[in-house]
C-alpha positions as CSV (number, residue, x, y, z in Angstrom):
1,M,89.4,-61.7,-115.2
2,S,90.6,-58.8,-117.2
3,Q,88.9,-55.5,-116.5
4,T,89.3,-54.3,-120.2
5,A,87.3,-57.3,-121.1
6,L,84.1,-56.5,-122.6
7,P,80.3,-58.4,-121.6
8,T,79.6,-61.2,-124.5
9,A,76.6,-60.5,-126.5
10,E,74.5,-62.7,-124.3
11,E,75.1,-60.6,-121.5
12,H,73.6,-57.5,-122.7
13,G,70.2,-57.2,-124.2
14,P,68.5,-54.2,-125.6
15,G,69.2,-51.0,-123.2
16,R,72.1,-52.6,-121.7
17,K,75.4,-51.2,-122.2
18,A,78.2,-52.7,-123.6
19,S,81.0,-51.8,-121.5
20,I,81.3,-50.2,-118.1
21,S,84.2,-48.2,-115.8
22,R,84.5,-48.3,-112.4
23,E,83.3,-44.7,-112.6
24,D,80.0,-45.8,-113.9
25,L,79.2,-48.3,-111.0
26,L,80.3,-45.5,-108.2
27,A,78.0,-43.1,-109.7
28,A,75.3,-45.7,-110.1
29,A,75.7,-47.0,-106.7
30,L,75.8,-43.2,-105.8
31,S,72.5,-42.1,-107.1
32,L,70.7,-44.8,-105.5
33,I,71.5,-44.0,-101.4
34,G,70.0,-41.2,-99.8
35,P,68.6,-40.2,-96.5
36,H,66.6,-43.3,-95.9
37,R,68.6,-45.5,-97.8
38,S,72.3,-46.5,-97.2
39,L,74.9,-47.9,-99.1
40,S,74.9,-51.0,-97.4
41,T,71.3,-51.9,-98.2
42,L,72.2,-52.0,-102.0
43,S,72.2,-55.4,-104.1
44,L,74.3,-56.0,-106.6
45,R,72.0,-55.9,-109.0
46,E,69.9,-53.0,-108.0
47,V,73.8,-51.3,-109.0
48,A,73.6,-53.0,-112.3
49,R,70.1,-51.9,-113.6
50,E,71.2,-48.7,-112.4
51,A,74.3,-48.6,-114.3
52,G,72.5,-50.4,-117.6
53,I,74.4,-53.5,-117.2
54,A,73.8,-57.3,-116.9
55,P,74.8,-58.5,-113.4
56,N,77.8,-60.6,-114.5
57,S,79.2,-57.4,-116.0
58,F,79.2,-56.0,-112.5
59,Y,82.1,-58.6,-111.7
60,R,84.8,-57.2,-114.1
61,Q,85.1,-54.1,-112.0
62,F,84.5,-55.3,-109.0
63,R,84.5,-58.4,-106.8
64,D,81.8,-58.1,-104.7
65,M,79.3,-55.1,-103.2
66,D,81.9,-54.3,-100.1
67,E,84.7,-53.6,-102.8
68,L,82.5,-51.2,-104.5
69,A,81.4,-49.7,-100.9
70,V,85.1,-49.3,-100.2
71,A,86.0,-47.6,-103.3
72,L,83.2,-45.3,-102.9
73,I,84.4,-44.4,-99.3
74,D,88.0,-43.7,-100.4
75,V,86.5,-41.4,-102.9
76,A,84.5,-39.6,-100.9
77,G,87.2,-39.4,-98.2
78,R,89.8,-37.8,-100.6
79,S,87.0,-35.6,-102.0
80,L,86.2,-34.2,-98.8
81,R,90.0,-33.8,-97.6
82,K,90.8,-31.7,-100.5
83,I,87.8,-29.2,-100.0
84,I,88.8,-28.8,-96.0
85,G,92.4,-28.8,-96.9
86,E,92.0,-25.8,-99.1
87,A,89.9,-24.3,-96.4
88,R,92.3,-24.3,-93.8
89,Q,95.0,-23.0,-96.8
90,R,92.6,-20.0,-97.2
91,A,92.2,-19.2,-93.9
92,T,94.8,-16.2,-93.2
93,G,94.2,-15.6,-89.5
94,G,95.2,-17.3,-86.6
95,E,94.1,-20.6,-85.2
96,R,90.1,-18.9,-84.8
97,S,89.8,-18.7,-88.1
98,V,91.5,-21.9,-89.3
99,V,89.2,-23.4,-86.8
100,R,85.9,-21.4,-88.3
101,S,86.9,-21.6,-91.9
102,S,87.1,-25.8,-91.8
103,V,84.2,-26.0,-89.6
104,E,82.3,-23.9,-92.3
105,A,83.7,-25.8,-95.1
106,F,82.3,-28.8,-93.9
107,I,78.9,-28.1,-93.0
108,E,78.4,-25.8,-96.4
109,Q,79.3,-29.7,-98.1
110,L,76.7,-31.3,-95.5
111,R,73.9,-28.8,-97.0
112,A,75.4,-29.3,-100.7
113,D,73.7,-32.5,-101.3
114,D,76.9,-34.1,-101.3
115,K,76.4,-37.9,-101.5
116,L,79.9,-38.7,-101.0
117,L,79.8,-36.6,-97.5
118,H,76.3,-38.7,-96.6
119,V,78.4,-42.2,-97.3
120,L,81.2,-41.4,-95.0
121,L,78.9,-39.9,-91.9
122,R,76.6,-42.6,-92.4
123,E,78.5,-46.1,-93.5
124,G,80.4,-45.8,-90.3
125,T,77.9,-47.0,-88.1
126,V,76.5,-49.5,-90.3
127,G,77.0,-51.9,-92.6
128,S,80.0,-54.8,-92.9
129,D,83.6,-54.8,-91.0
130,A,84.6,-54.0,-94.6
131,F,82.7,-50.7,-94.5
132,K,83.5,-49.3,-91.1
133,Q,87.2,-50.6,-91.6
134,A,87.3,-48.6,-94.9
135,V,85.4,-45.5,-92.9
136,D,87.9,-45.5,-90.3
137,R,90.7,-45.6,-92.5
138,E,89.4,-42.4,-93.9
139,L,89.2,-40.7,-90.9
140,Y,92.9,-41.2,-90.1
141,F,93.6,-39.7,-92.8
142,F,92.0,-36.5,-91.8
143,E,93.6,-37.0,-88.2
144,E,97.4,-37.2,-89.9
145,E,96.5,-33.8,-92.0
146,L,95.0,-32.6,-89.4
147,R,97.7,-33.2,-86.9
148,I,100.2,-32.2,-89.3
149,D,98.4,-28.4,-89.5
150,L,98.2,-28.3,-85.7
151,I,101.9,-29.0,-85.2
152,R,102.4,-25.9,-88.2
153,L,100.1,-23.7,-86.2
154,A,101.4,-24.6,-83.1
155,T,104.8,-23.8,-84.1
156,R,104.2,-20.5,-86.0
157,D,102.2,-19.2,-82.7
158,N,104.6,-20.6,-80.2
159,A,101.7,-22.5,-78.5
160,P,102.7,-25.9,-78.1
161,L,100.1,-28.6,-77.8
162,H,99.9,-31.6,-75.3
163,E,99.5,-34.8,-77.8
164,P,98.9,-33.1,-81.4
165,A,97.7,-36.7,-82.7
166,L,95.3,-37.1,-79.8
167,V,93.9,-33.3,-80.1
168,S,93.7,-34.2,-84.1
169,K,91.7,-37.6,-83.4
170,A,89.3,-35.9,-81.1
171,I,88.3,-33.1,-83.4
172,T,88.2,-35.3,-86.0
173,R,85.5,-37.5,-84.4
174,L,83.7,-34.7,-82.8
175,V,83.0,-33.0,-86.2
176,F,82.2,-36.4,-88.1
177,A,79.5,-37.3,-84.9
178,V,78.3,-34.0,-84.9
179,G,78.0,-33.9,-88.7
180,A,76.1,-37.1,-88.6
181,T,73.7,-35.6,-86.0
182,G,73.5,-32.4,-88.1
183,L,72.2,-34.3,-91.3
184,D,68.5,-34.8,-89.4
185,L,68.7,-31.0,-88.7
186,P,67.0,-28.5,-90.8
187,P,69.6,-25.8,-92.4
188,E,68.1,-22.9,-90.8
189,K,70.3,-24.6,-87.6
190,D,73.5,-24.2,-89.4
191,A,74.8,-21.0,-87.7
192,E,74.1,-22.7,-84.5
193,L,75.8,-25.8,-85.3
194,I,78.8,-23.9,-87.1
195,N,79.0,-21.9,-83.8
196,Q,78.6,-24.6,-81.2
197,L,81.3,-26.8,-83.3
198,S,83.9,-24.0,-83.7
199,Q,83.6,-23.3,-79.7
200,M,83.8,-27.2,-79.2
201,V,86.8,-27.5,-81.3
202,R,88.8,-24.3,-79.7
203,M,88.3,-25.8,-76.2
204,I,90.2,-29.0,-77.0
205,I,92.7,-27.0,-78.6
206,T,92.7,-24.7,-75.4
207,G,93.0,-27.8,-73.4
208,S,95.8,-29.3,-74.9
209,R,97.8,-25.9,-74.7
210,A,97.0,-25.4,-70.7
211,I,98.3,-28.7,-70.3
212,A,101.4,-28.4,-72.8
213,A,102.1,-25.4,-70.3
214,G,101.8,-27.4,-67.1
215,R,98.5,-25.2,-66.4
216,Y,96.6,-28.6,-66.3
217,P,98.0,-32.2,-65.0
218,A,97.8,-34.5,-68.4
219,E,96.6,-37.8,-67.1
220,K,99.0,-40.5,-66.4
């Protein structure tokens, strides 16, 4: 069925919209999730009702709820990568400044009622295989962008890293795991969370540099 086709007169009654976009449906799904409601628990009928359309009209934009969820996870990933990437670019100091700025930007989004970030943090552990694969794909994108930045910093500071790809994976997985925990912590804990997370990230980088310099043997 064409995405540009409109619902028939029978498909929309009083209060229902004659047409709907993918963005409208994504916004409707996003408005329904919260601290105690995962994207994976939403039904197609709920999303359609929230968007003001008949359930059949949903299929003009998405095959099913899995496809909508994957699209929402993709949007969430792009949004967060942009925010953290800008934070890294604004950090004009050394590695410490870049790490701190990136962690602060992440925690700031965590507290900004950013449901997109909450989708990324929560959907990786619940829901269908399609959800989990979509989150894994977004984490890979984060890892790849961070790997490039780590190599750039290592070259600038003449401080080579052992296995930059593995370093970026360790940092990304750590930050997202701590972020998922941080969702349930009060904002008063943010300063402590930022300090601890920044230190853990620097420990990973320091360890990688030590291995690269031959001060610590790499695992065979």
